[in-house]
TORSEPA-483744 format. One line per 8 residues: their letters; for each residue z, x, y of C-alpha. Coordinates in nm, 3 decimals. Each point is the difference from the previous one (the first is absolute). Layout:
a> Z:X:Y  ...
This chain:
xxxxxxxx> 12.318:7.969:6.810  0.274:-0.220:0.140  0.024:-0.126:0.359  0.251:0.265:0.111  -0.213:0.287:-0.131  -0.306:-0.152:0.163  0.177:-0.028:0.335  0.134:0.358:-0.019
xxxxxxxx> -0.342:0.140:-0.083  -0.234:-0.200:0.223  0.187:-0.144:0.300  0.064:0.342:0.161  -0.380:0.036:0.022  -0.030:-0.313:0.213  -0.002:0.166:0.348  -0.267:0.249:-0.103
xxxxxxxx> -0.213:-0.264:-0.170  0.033:-0.230:0.298  -0.116:0.275:0.238  -0.299:0.068:-0.221  -0.093:-0.368:-0.018  0.043:-0.042:0.376  -0.215:0.303:0.066  -0.278:-0.124:-0.223
xxxxxxxx> -0.011:-0.370:0.090  0.125:0.038:0.360  0.207:-0.316:-0.016  0.368:-0.023:-0.089  -0.014:-0.352:-0.142  -0.288:0.090:-0.231  0.175:0.325:-0.097  0.309:-0.202:-0.096
xxxxxxxx> -0.214:-0.234:-0.211  -0.164:0.297:-0.173  0.338:0.157:-0.076  0.123:-0.331:-0.136  -0.301:-0.008:-0.230  0.058:0.364:-0.102  0.363:-0.067:-0.093  -0.107:-0.311:-0.190
xxxxxxxx> -0.250:0.204:-0.202  0.256:0.275:-0.059  0.261:-0.250:-0.117  -0.244:-0.166:-0.239  -0.080:0.341:-0.151  0.354:0.135:0.016  0.016:0.070:-0.374  -0.312:0.219:0.021
xxxxxxxx> 0.127:0.196:0.302  0.236:0.219:-0.201  -0.302:0.202:-0.121  -0.115:0.087:0.352  0.058:0.366:0.089  0.002:-0.043:0.380  0.107:-0.351:0.107  -0.041:0.081:0.370
xxxxxxxx> -0.362:0.109:-0.039  -0.064:-0.304:-0.219  0.140:-0.231:0.269  -0.195:0.170:0.278  -0.322:-0.040:-0.199  0.082:-0.363:-0.078  0.066:-0.083:0.367  -0.310:0.190:0.112
xxxxxxxx> -0.217:-0.193:-0.248  0.154:-0.333:0.103  -0.069:0.087:0.364  -0.361:0.087:-0.077  -0.039:-0.327:-0.191  0.148:-0.185:0.296  -0.229:0.174:0.250  -0.304:-0.102:-0.206
xxxxxxxx> 0.115:-0.362:-0.012  -0.084:-0.273:0.254  0.368:-0.043:0.090  0.004:0.348:0.157  -0.217:-0.130:0.282  0.232:-0.286:0.090  0.208:0.223:0.229  -0.155:0.129:0.317
xxxxxxxx> 0.272:0.212:0.153  0.035:-0.074:0.366  0.023:0.308:0.219  0.243:-0.181:0.226  0.247:-0.019:-0.290  -0.021:0.375:-0.052  0.075:0.074:0.364  0.343:-0.095:0.119
xxxxxxxx> 0.054:-0.049:0.367  0.159:0.309:0.141  0.275:-0.022:0.255  -0.101:0.141:0.334  -0.377:-0.041:-0.040  -0.187:-0.224:0.240  -0.227:-0.266:-0.147  -0.302:0.214:0.096
xxxxxxxx> 0.142:0.305:-0.174  0.083:-0.205:-0.309  -0.353:-0.141:-0.008  -0.144:0.350:0.029  0.226:0.119:-0.280  -0.110:-0.291:-0.220  -0.363:0.079:0.079  0.053:0.365:-0.099
xxxxxxxx> 0.167:-0.102:-0.325  -0.282:-0.244:-0.079  -0.255:0.276:0.064  0.188:0.248:-0.222  0.025:-0.257:-0.279  -0.375:-0.064:0.030  -0.068:0.376:-0.022  0.223:0.029:-0.306
xxxxxxxx> -0.184:-0.296:-0.151  -0.330:0.186:0.032  0.123:0.309:-0.183  -0.111:0.054:-0.360  0.233:-0.183:-0.240  0.165:0.314:-0.141  0.077:0.134:0.351  0.128:-0.339:0.113
xxxxxxxx> 0.227:-0.032:-0.304  0.145:0.350:0.029  0.053:-0.038:0.376  0.175:-0.333:-0.051  0.224:0.136:-0.276  0.101:0.313:0.189  0.001:-0.117:0.361  0.105:-0.361:-0.022
xxxxxxxx> 0.192:-0.035:-0.326  0.148:0.352:0.025  -0.063:0.079:-0.366  0.060:0.355:-0.120  -0.289:0.212:-0.121  0.125:-0.044:-0.358  0.001:-0.377:0.038  -0.352:0.004:0.146
xxxxxxxx> -0.115:0.217:-0.291  0.145:-0.253:-0.245  -0.152:-0.299:0.180  -0.347:0.142:0.057  -0.035:0.247:-0.286  -0.120:0.262:0.249  0.128:0.356:0.023  0.215:0.113:0.294
xxxxxxxx> -0.289:0.211:0.131  -0.235:-0.299:-0.003  0.260:-0.214:0.175  0.048:0.259:0.276  -0.377:0.027:0.049  -0.039:-0.379:0.019  0.290:-0.028:0.248  -0.143:0.276:0.215
xxxxxxxx> -0.347:-0.154:0.006  0.134:-0.348:0.075  0.219:0.122:0.286  -0.281:0.214:0.142  -0.245:-0.291:-0.010  0.242:-0.236:0.173  0.099:0.261:0.259  -0.366:0.074:0.085
xxxxxxx> -0.091:-0.367:0.023  0.300:-0.074:0.221  -0.089:0.290:0.229  -0.358:-0.130:0.029  0.122:-0.353:0.065  0.248:0.092:0.274  -0.215:0.260:0.179
């Protein structure tokens, strides 16, 4: 496979693969590194790729596996995402209101962190990364019914815990 064929076949997948990597590792810089590694592996095996029936599914699986390898590695723990980075200062909010909003976000993130891994992953993919159900099925290997059940349970748990916290 020459460079032009490679680019035509695999570069259009970049946005989707990047969203998947971001959703799984929760860090854009690490997701970019993982995609770089994925493209490197694809390029090195470019002559074998002509036999692959579904290149998109192959790439999704490759990125998913690289993300899982990354999450198991010690370098995954080097980033501790700061809640203050996730919350941008909103125009018109007083400092007290902004602090309260940051506190609410921190509490919600903590609740999400205590969910079972499969619920947390599906919630992050659907709610934060805005992946379609088909994309979530490809990433997780779960059926659409299972995904809907996990989303429902995760949202219900968070809603109930928030109600208990604020009442």
